[in-house]
C-alpha positions in Angstrom: -25.8 41.5 -48.4 -23.9 39.6 -50.9 -22.5 36.3 -49.3 -20.2 33.6 -50.7 -21.4 30.4 -51.5 -20.8 27.4 -48.7 -19.1 24.7 -49.6 -22.3 22.4 -49.1 -23.4 24.3 -52.3 -20.4 23.4 -54.4 -20.4 20.5 -57.0 -16.4 19.7 -56.4 -14.0 18.9 -53.5 -11.2 21.6 -52.7 -7.8 20.1 -52.9 -5.8 18.5 -49.1 -2.6 18.4 -48.3 -1.9 14.7 -47.6 0.6 14.7 -45.4 1.5 17.6 -42.3 5.3 16.7 -43.6 4.2 17.4 -46.7 2.7 20.8 -45.6 5.6 22.3 -43.6 7.7 21.2 -46.3 5.6 23.2 -49.0 5.1 26.2 -46.2 9.0 26.2 -45.4 9.6 26.3 -49.1 7.2 29.6 -49.8 9.5 31.0 -47.0 13.1 29.9 -47.8 14.4 32.1 -51.0 17.0 33.8 -52.2 17.3 36.0 -49.4 18.0 33.7 -47.3 21.7 33.0 -48.9 22.0 36.4 -50.4 20.3 38.7 -48.3 20.5 38.2 -45.1 24.6 38.1 -44.8 24.8 40.9 -46.4 21.5 42.9 -44.0 23.7 41.2 -41.3 26.9 43.2 -42.3 25.2 46.6 -43.1 23.7 47.1 -39.9 26.3 46.6 -36.9 27.4 42.6 -37.8 25.9 40.5 -34.5 24.0 43.7 -33.0 22.2 43.2 -36.0 20.6 40.2 -34.4 19.2 41.7 -31.5 16.3 43.7 -33.6 15.9 40.9 -36.1 15.2 38.5 -33.1 12.5 41.1 -31.7 10.7 41.2 -35.3 11.0 37.6 -35.3 8.9 37.2 -31.7 6.9 40.4 -32.2 6.3 40.0 -36.0 7.3 36.9 -38.1 5.2 34.6 -34.9 2.5 36.7 -34.4 1.8 37.2 -38.2 2.6 33.7 -39.2 -0.2 32.7 -36.5 -2.3 35.3 -37.9 -1.7 34.4 -41.6 -2.4 30.6 -41.1 -5.6 31.7 -38.9 -7.1 33.3 -42.0 -6.3 30.7 -44.3 -7.6 28.0 -42.5 -11.1 30.1 -41.8 -11.5 31.0 -45.3 -10.9 27.4 -46.5 -13.6 26.0 -44.4 -16.0 28.4 -46.8 -14.4 27.5 -49.9 -12.2 30.2 -50.3 -8.2 29.8 -51.1 -7.6 33.2 -51.2 -8.0 36.9 -49.3 -11.0 38.6 -51.2 -13.4 35.4 -49.9 -11.5 35.1 -46.6 -12.1 39.2 -45.5 -15.3 39.0 -47.1 -16.4 36.2 -44.6 -13.8 38.0 -41.5 -15.6 41.9 -42.2 -19.1 41.4 -43.7 -18.5 45.0 -45.9 -18.3 45.5 -49.3 -14.7 46.8 -49.4 -13.7 44.0 -47.4 -13.0 41.7 -50.8 -11.4 44.4 -52.4 -8.9 44.7 -49.7 -7.9 41.1 -50.0 -7.5 41.5 -53.4 -4.2 43.2 -52.8 -3.6 39.6 -51.1 -3.5 38.3 -55.1 -2.0 41.4 -56.6 1.0 41.1 -54.3 2.1 37.7 -54.7 1.7 37.7 -58.5 3.4 41.0 -58.8 6.4 39.1 -57.3 6.8 36.7 -59.7 6.4 38.7 -62.4 10.1 40.0 -62.0 11.1 37.1 -59.3 11.1 34.3 -61.7 13.5 36.4 -64.1 16.0 36.4 -61.4 15.3 33.0 -60.1 16.5 31.9 -64.2 19.8 33.3 -64.0 20.6 30.9 -61.0 19.8 28.0 -63.3 21.5 29.7 -66.0 24.5 30.1 -63.7 24.3 26.6 -62.8 24.8 25.7 -66.2 27.6 28.0 -66.9 29.2 26.6 -63.7 29.0 22.8 -64.9 30.6 24.1 -68.4 32.9 26.4 -67.3 31.6 29.1 -69.5 32.7 32.3 -66.9 36.5 30.3 -65.7 39.1 32.9 -66.0 37.4 36.0 -65.3 39.2 36.8 -62.3 37.5 40.5 -61.2 34.3 41.4 -59.9 34.1 44.2 -62.7 35.0 41.3 -65.2 31.9 39.2 -64.0 29.4 42.3 -64.0 30.4 42.6 -67.3 29.5 39.0 -67.5 25.8 39.2 -66.3 25.5 42.6 -68.0 26.0 40.8 -71.2 24.2 37.7 -70.1 21.2 40.3 -69.8 21.2 41.8 -72.7 22.8 45.4 -71.5 25.7 44.9 -73.5 27.5 43.0 -76.0 30.5 41.0 -75.6 32.6 38.1 -76.2 30.5 36.1 -73.6 27.0 37.1 -75.2 26.4 39.3 -77.6 22.2 39.5 -77.2 19.9 38.4 -74.9 19.0 35.5 -76.6 21.4 33.1 -73.9 19.2 34.7 -70.9 15.7 34.5 -72.3 15.9 30.9 -73.2 16.4 30.2 -69.8 13.7 32.7 -68.3 11.3 30.6 -70.7 12.4 27.2 -69.1 12.4 28.4 -65.8 9.3 29.7 -66.3 7.6 26.4 -68.0 9.3 24.3 -64.7 7.0 26.7 -62.4 4.0 26.3 -64.1 4.2 22.7 -64.8 4.4 22.1 -61.1 1.6 24.2 -60.4 -0.7 22.3 -63.1 0.1 19.2 -61.3 -2.0 20.2 -58.6 -1.5 20.8 -54.4 -0.6 17.4 -53.6 1.4 15.7 -56.8 2.6 19.2 -57.5 3.5 21.3 -55.0 3.7 19.0 -52.1 5.9 16.5 -54.1 8.5 19.0 -55.1 8.8 20.3 -51.6 9.7 17.2 -50.3 12.1 16.1 -52.8 13.9 19.9 -53.2 13.7 21.0 -49.6 16.2 17.9 -48.5 18.1 18.3 -51.3 19.0 22.3 -50.5 19.7 21.4 -47.3 22.3 18.8 -48.4 23.8 21.6 -51.6 23.7 24.1 -48.4 25.5 22.0 -46.3 28.0 20.3 -48.6 28.8 24.2 -49.1 29.3 24.9 -45.5 31.5 21.9 -44.8 33.6 23.3 -47.8 33.8 26.7 -46.6 34.7 25.3 -43.3 37.7 23.3 -44.5 39.5 26.0 -46.6 41.5 27.5 -43.9 43.6 30.3 -44.7 43.7 30.7 -48.5 46.8 32.8 -48.8 49.5 32.1 -46.3 50.9 35.8 -46.7 47.0 36.9 -45.2 46.8 34.7 -42.2 44.0 36.9 -40.5 42.2 35.7 -43.6 40.4 32.6 -42.5 36.7 31.7 -42.2 36.8 32.1 -38.3 37.5 35.6 -38.8 35.0 35.9 -41.5 32.4 34.4 -38.9 33.4 36.9 -36.8 33.1 39.6 -39.0 29.2 38.9 -39.2 28.4 38.5 -35.8 31.0 41.0 -34.2 28.4 43.3 -32.8 28.8 46.9 -33.3 25.9 47.6 -30.3 26.3 51.6 -31.8 24.2 50.5 -34.9 21.1 49.9 -32.4 20.3 53.4 -31.6 20.1 53.9 -35.8 16.0 53.2 -36.2 16.7 52.0 -39.8 18.6 49.4 -38.4 15.2 48.2 -36.9 13.8 48.7 -39.9 16.0 46.9 -41.7 15.7 43.9 -39.5 12.0 44.2 -39.6 12.0 44.0 -43.4 14.8 41.1 -43.6 11.8 38.9 -41.3 8.8 39.7 -43.7 11.2 38.8 -46.6 12.5 35.5 -45.0 9.5 34.5 -43.9 6.7 35.8 -47.1 4.5 36.8 -44.5 2.2 39.7 -45.6 2.3 38.1 -48.9 -1.1 37.1 -49.0 0.4 33.3 -49.9 1.0 31.8 -46.7 -3.4 32.3 -46.2 -3.7 30.1 -49.7 -1.2 27.3 -48.6 -3.4 27.1 -45.0 -7.3 27.1 -46.9 -6.5 23.7 -47.7 -5.6 22.6 -43.6 -8.7 21.2 -41.5 -9.8 22.7 -38.4 -8.3 19.7 -36.3 -4.7 20.5 -37.8 -2.3 22.0 -35.3 -1.5 25.7 -37.2 0.4 26.6 -34.4 3.0 23.8 -34.4 3.1 23.9 -38.0 3.7 27.7 -37.9 6.8 27.3 -35.6 7.9 24.2 -37.4 7.9 26.9 -41.0 9.1 29.5 -39.1 11.9 27.4 -37.5 13.0 25.6 -40.8 13.6 28.4 -42.7 15.5 30.6 -39.8 17.7 27.4 -39.7 18.3 27.9 -43.3 18.8 31.4 -43.5 21.2 31.7 -39.8 23.0 28.7 -39.8 23.5 28.2 -43.5 22.9 31.1 -45.3 25.1 32.5 -42.9 27.8 30.5 -43.1 28.6 30.4 -46.8 28.9 33.7 -48.5 30.7 36.2 -46.2 32.8 34.2 -44.7 34.4 32.4 -47.7 34.4 36.3 -49.0 36.2 37.1 -46.0 38.8 34.3 -46.4 39.9 35.2 -50.0 39.5 39.0 -50.3 39.8 40.5 -46.5 38.4 42.7 -44.4 38.0 46.0 -46.7 36.9 44.1 -50.0 34.4 42.2 -47.9 32.8 45.1 -46.5 33.0 46.6 -49.7 31.0 43.5 -51.2 28.1 43.6 -48.5 27.8 47.6 -48.8 27.2 47.2 -52.5 24.5 44.5 -53.1 23.5 41.5 -53.1 23.7 40.4 -56.0 27.4 41.4 -56.1 28.2 38.9 -53.4 26.3 35.9 -55.6 26.7 36.9 -59.1 30.2 38.4 -59.0 32.3 37.5 -56.2 31.1 34.0 -55.4 31.9 32.8 -58.8 35.3 34.2 -58.9 35.9 32.6 -55.0 34.7 29.5 -56.9 37.7 29.4 -59.3 40.2 29.6 -56.7 39.4 26.4 -54.9 39.6 22.5 -56.3 36.5 21.3 -57.7 35.4 24.6 -59.1 32.9 23.8 -61.0 31.1 21.8 -59.1 31.0 24.1 -56.3 29.7 26.9 -58.5 27.5 24.6 -60.0 26.2 23.1 -56.3 26.4 27.1 -54.8 23.8 28.2 -58.4 21.4 25.1 -57.6 21.3 26.1 -54.3 20.0 29.5 -55.4 17.8 27.6 -58.0 16.1 25.5 -55.8 15.3 27.8 -53.2 13.8 30.2 -55.7 11.5 27.7 -57.4 9.7 26.7 -53.9 9.2 30.2 -53.4 7.7 31.7 -57.1 5.7 28.4 -56.8 4.1 29.6 -53.7 3.5 33.4 -55.0 2.1 31.9 -58.2 -0.8 29.8 -56.0 -3.0 32.4 -54.8 -4.1 33.7 -58.4 -4.2 29.8 -59.2 -6.4 29.1 -56.4 -9.1 32.4 -57.1 -9.5 30.8 -60.6 -10.2 26.9 -59.4 -12.3 28.5 -55.9 -14.3 31.2 -57.6 -14.4 30.1 -61.7 -14.2 26.5 -60.9 -11.8 26.4 -63.8 -9.4 23.3 -63.9 -6.2 23.5 -62.7 -4.6 22.9 -66.1 -6.1 25.3 -67.5 -5.8 28.0 -64.7 -2.1 26.9 -64.7 -1.8 28.5 -68.6 -4.0 31.4 -67.8 -1.9 32.5 -65.0 1.3 31.1 -66.7 0.7 33.1 -70.3 -0.4 36.4 -68.0 2.7 36.3 -66.1 4.6 36.0 -69.5 3.0 39.0 -71.2 3.8 41.0 -67.9 7.7 40.1 -67.8 8.5 41.5 -71.1 9.1 45.2 -69.8 10.7 43.8 -66.9 13.1 41.4 -69.2 13.9 44.7 -71.3 13.9 47.3 -69.1 15.7 45.8 -66.5 19.1 48.4 -67.0 16.7 51.2 -66.2 15.8 50.3 -62.5 12.5 48.7 -63.8 12.8 45.3 -61.7 14.1 47.0 -58.5 11.2 49.5 -58.6 8.9 46.5 -58.4 10.9 44.9 -56.2 10.8 48.2 -53.2 7.1 48.6 -53.7 6.1 44.8 -53.8 8.9 43.3 -51.8 9.4 46.3 -48.9 6.4 48.2 -48.9 3.5 46.4 -50.3 4.0 43.7 -47.5 3.8 46.3 -44.4 0.5 47.8 -45.9 -0.9 44.4 -46.4 0.2 43.1 -43.2 -1.4 46.2 -41.3 -4.8 45.3 -43.2 -5.0 42.0 -42.3 -4.2 42.6 -38.8 -6.6 45.3 -38.4 -9.2 42.9 -40.1 -8.7 39.5 -38.4 -8.0 40.7 -35.1 -9.7 44.1 -34.5 -13.0 44.0 -37.0 -13.1 39.7 -36.8 -12.1 40.2 -32.9 -9.6 39.2 -31.0 -11.3 36.5 -28.8 -12.2 34.8 -32.0 -9.1 34.9 -33.8 -7.6 33.9 -30.9 -9.7 30.8 -31.2 -9.4 30.0 -34.5 -5.3 30.1 -34.6 -5.6 27.7 -31.3 -7.9 25.3 -32.6 -7.0 21.6 -33.3 -3.4 23.1 -31.1 -1.0 19.8 -29.3 0.1 21.8 -26.5 -0.9 25.3 -24.8 0.0 28.6 -26.4 1.0 30.9 -23.7 -1.3 33.7 -23.1 0.7 36.6 -23.5 1.0 36.3 -27.2 -3.0 36.9 -27.2 -1.9 40.6 -26.1 1.5 40.8 -28.8 -1.2 39.6 -31.7 -3.9 42.3 -30.4 -1.2 45.3 -29.5 2.3 45.0 -29.7 2.2 43.6 -33.4 -0.3 46.1 -35.1 1.5 48.6 -33.4 5.4 47.7 -34.3 3.7 47.6 -38.3 2.1 50.9 -37.9 5.5 52.4 -36.4 7.6 50.4 -39.4 5.5 52.0 -42.0 5.8 55.6 -40.3 9.6 55.5 -39.7 10.0 54.8 -43.8 7.3 57.2 -44.3 9.5 60.0 -42.6 12.9 58.5 -43.5 12.7 57.5 -47.3 8.5 58.0 -48.3 8.4 61.5 -49.9 12.1 60.8 -52.0 10.8 57.7 -53.1 7.4 59.1 -54.4 9.1 61.9 -55.7 11.9 60.0 -57.3 14.4 62.4 -56.1 17.5 59.8 -56.5 16.1 58.8 -60.4 17.8 59.2 -63.2 16.0 61.6 -64.8 16.7 59.5 -68.0 15.3 56.6 -65.8 12.1 58.2 -64.7 10.1 57.5 -67.4 10.9 53.4 -66.8 10.2 53.8 -63.2 6.5 55.6 -63.9 6.0 52.6 -66.3 7.2 50.4 -63.6 4.6 52.2 -61.1 2.0 51.9 -63.8 2.2 48.0 -64.6 2.1 47.5 -60.5 -1.1 49.7 -60.3 -2.8 47.9 -63.5 -2.0 44.3 -61.6 -4.0 45.3 -58.7 -7.1 46.5 -60.8 -7.3 43.3 -62.6 -7.1 41.6 -59.4 -9.9 43.6 -58.2 -11.9 43.6 -61.6 -11.1 39.5 -61.3 -13.0 39.6 -57.8 -15.7 41.9 -58.6 -16.4 39.3 -61.6 -16.6 36.7 -59.6 -19.1 37.9 -56.9 -21.2 38.9 -59.6 -21.4 35.5 -60.9 -22.3 34.5 -57.6 -25.1 36.6 -57.5 -26.2 35.3 -60.8 -25.8 32.1 -59.8 -27.9 32.7 -56.3 -30.6 34.2 -58.7 -31.2 31.2 -60.8 -31.5 28.9 -57.3 -35.0 28.4 -57.2 
């Protein structure tokens, strides 16, 4: 059976993280993204307020933390054989020809994500500039801000934007920044930027939290409209929601989304870790950092300030209409009603941009690592190849945005794909490779004893939870989504295009994996 080459036969040295704090910052930057500030508070309000935190914490303990350790363990295991991506990792965990092709999903998901995520990320950079220059100042309604965003995206034309040109410029800038960081390598690029931007994100977040808590009561005519009541609006529990399976599914989905588990990027970052490093503590530090940003900072900005300015009913409507309404429609209006509107608007959108770029850089790294490890391509060349391919595939996302193209990709990649790939990696690592060997791999180099109960959670509870999660989705929504029952007839051709694009990305990754293994086979035949 074909085996990957040993690292002893390689003529180059794989990169390593320079410091543990740099590794934790890079991993936390991978997890901290737009979902921490936009998605979490909206999910909380939509799913029972404070009661949502019960299934959220359950999912964190039974899914998030175990999957974090599983992916760290898989990554470090693959790294000692010279593999930074899941095709090679799965190949060594399960000596079956199918294993490496299942691993191709772990490259298709993160690359597919950046195909649309970087475009959204570019909006935050643009809006930071618009805040600083006061471009949207004077627009005082959500409908007006919605028109502003639609014109920016090229869907309509108005006095603010006549075409998509401005959005395209910011998209190119954002794409270039991402791949400039990647071209600098692991330490000088990803680790260096994480050490700078993650503390900056904390600073910006705390500035906004302090400003929110000093707003008081914006309109004395409505004394009930204040930040403390806004916090109560999020955290006041509606325990009736706990009987709804959708709330549990939503909580688990948020944990996947916020911790970036199930994508394949954590394994790549962990492949640069040595066996003597404590991945148990590093995984906990990563998850803890992300949860602080999401629950404490993210939960204290958008919804409470919206409640203080708009009141209960309007805030509930904002939360139910989607995360983008909150970030791009409502927050600019709120900032205009505060002293220092342009400054705080700029800070808000810079916060989102920083959160976005730390995640998108991480998601581009698996394909970068594959080209470097398997084809020995230099990192600058690999960055150009990955960036060029991403640029080409982003064009339909940009120009077909009004027809649901981006939303379709986000659903399959950012929701269903994560659960499916998590099931695959748990089955291979825990049940095929073996739970005892997997446990030893996770615990190697640990600085403290991991409670044995997590062994049983990882072996039994986590996989059952994942299968139930996928099963609930199939029963509740799966058939309707597959048959596009809720899609407008005029948009169906674009939805099919999005699905074909995603299938094409997966097939491309499978082809690259096959090409890499053929190359290995040829090299072995040439060795005397």
